[in-house]
C-alpha positions, 0 to 999 in steps of 0.5 A: 538552449543547451537543453533544447539541443539535448532534447533534440539529440536524445529524441533523434537517438530514441528514434534511431534505436526504435527504427533499428529495433524495428528493422531487427525484428523484421529481419528476425521475422523474415528469417523465421518465416523463410525457414521450413515449418518443420524446422520451426516446430518443437522437436518434442512432437516426435516424443511420446507424451505423458498420459493422464487417463480419465476412466470416468469419461471412457465410452465403452471400450474407447478410452478417455485421456489427456496427453501433454502438449507444448506449453502456451505462454509458459503455461503447461497444456494438455489435449483431451483425446479418445483412443480406441484399439480393437482386439487382435492377435497382431498389431493393427494399423491406426488412424489419426482423426482431426476434427473440423471447426467447432468440433471436438474429440469424437468417440463416435468417429473412433468407433467407426474405425475400430469396427473396421479393424483400426486403432484410432485417436481423436483429439480436441484441438481447441482446448475443450473436453466433453462431459462424462457422456462424451457430450458438449465442449468445456474448457479445462485448466490445461487448455491451450489456444483456441482458433482465431478466425482464419489464421487471424492470430498470424501477427503473434509470435509463431509459438502463440498461434493456434495453427502452431499448436494444432499441428503440434498436437496432431503430431504428438497424438501420432507419436502417442498412438504409435507407441502402443504395442497393439498398434502397427507403427509403420501403418498409420494414416490421417484423415480430417474434416473441414478445418481438419482437412486443412490440418491433415493435408498440411501435416501430410507434408510434414510428418513423413511417418504417415502412410496415407492422408485423407483430407475431407473438404479442406485442402490447400490454395485456400485463398483461391476458394470461391466459397466462404473460406476464400472471402477476404473480408476487410483484411489488408493485402499484407495481412492476407499474404502473411496468412498464406504462410499456413496454407497447406499447399506449402507443405503437401507440395513437397510431400509424398504421402499417398493422398485421397482428396474428398469434397462435394462439388458445391461445398459452401466453404471449400470450392471444387477448384481448390480441391482440384488444384491440390490434387494436381499438385500431388497427382503423382501420389494422389486420388480424388473423389468428388461427390455431387451435392455432398453436405458439409459436416462431420457425419457426412465426412465420415459415414462409410455409407456416404464416403466409402472411398475413404475406407477402401483407400485406407484398406488398400494403403494400410492393410494391403488389400488388393482392390483399392480405388481406380485412378485417372492417368490421362486427364480431360482438358478440352471440349472433346472429353477424353480420359484414360483410367486404370482400375482393377474394378470394372468402371460401369458408368461415367458422368460429366457434370458441367456449368454453362458459366465459370465456377461462380458462387452466389446465394440462392436466396437472401436467407441462404447461409453460404453462397454456392455455384448454380446447379450442376447439369449432367450428361453421360459419357461413353465408357470403353472398358477394353481400352480403359477410355472415357469419351464425350462431346461437351455441349457448346454452352458448357464452359466448366466441367469435371467427370466422375467414374463409378465402378461396380462397387459404386466407388467414385473417382473424379477428374480435375476441374476443367475451365474452358474459359482459360484456354 
């Protein structure tokens, strides 16, 4: 009988200890998550990392290297990167280039910026390295974590999550490129494509050293996306809420870095509504360009002939060139479309793109990889350059629209997305 009482007592004691530890762990997690992300990052992100050059992997004048990053589960890690610095008699501005999902360090991307007078660094964020010809993706002995779904490793300790290391690797890469004497450390920007758009927009709210940010496709408010990225799959509501910790809007909403948001109006991953929401949050220091039917991918997101606004914006901010992009200073909001813009370059035309329904994503056929909205319809709007005004009367059938202004160089600036069903 005594034995039974003792067993009951010890069982209750174990249960009490277990509950106490669980509550303590939950309290610690709550305290951690309640802190700003910048306070949770290892401050070595601001230090110049040790470099390991790989000359056999150079691509012409673009140098290959590994740089040391934060340890992962006690293991030393390194990120592979390409760095290119154009020849100049004075320090040049620089860009940090962040690849998308399934991407890698791209020497081709570095060269595009080098040819335009910028230094650039492109790093691999998923523990990969290419071959000697710059092709393929191979693991190496110092690989860190790889991406797990869409923040699906959020239940791991913070310093074991991929986003923690990806953000840190980017900021360490910034610390590296700004350390070169050939680089103007006071004029460095960032651009990223798809997942790189997510990361670059997030980092724009953390890294106050940055002078501009150009996220392409990826942005904030990911959980509001109508596209593939917004699909919740079988996640519980609790798990979905946890993953919102990494939503870029938590960071760029408190940032002040001049930002150009870039997307297409039918992107299968990041729908235009979340690009518009991200722009609204940063509108006092942001611009937006929406390209109709823009394809999703690395080359479409970096080719100067496809997205020249990226390079005009960078030149304006980082090189001080006089003619940048125009800006809509009074946004449309009603069926009677009225907007006011500012532009040093004449606006030649304005086009209203609209849907006769809410922004709704559906697959065009069973074989389609991703859902997209129904085809956008378009109508011209009247431009009054003497008053910097654009006006149009929206058709009665239309309920969703945005407006594009095109200047004499062919550059596009876009209005917010208007959903008349919410009015």
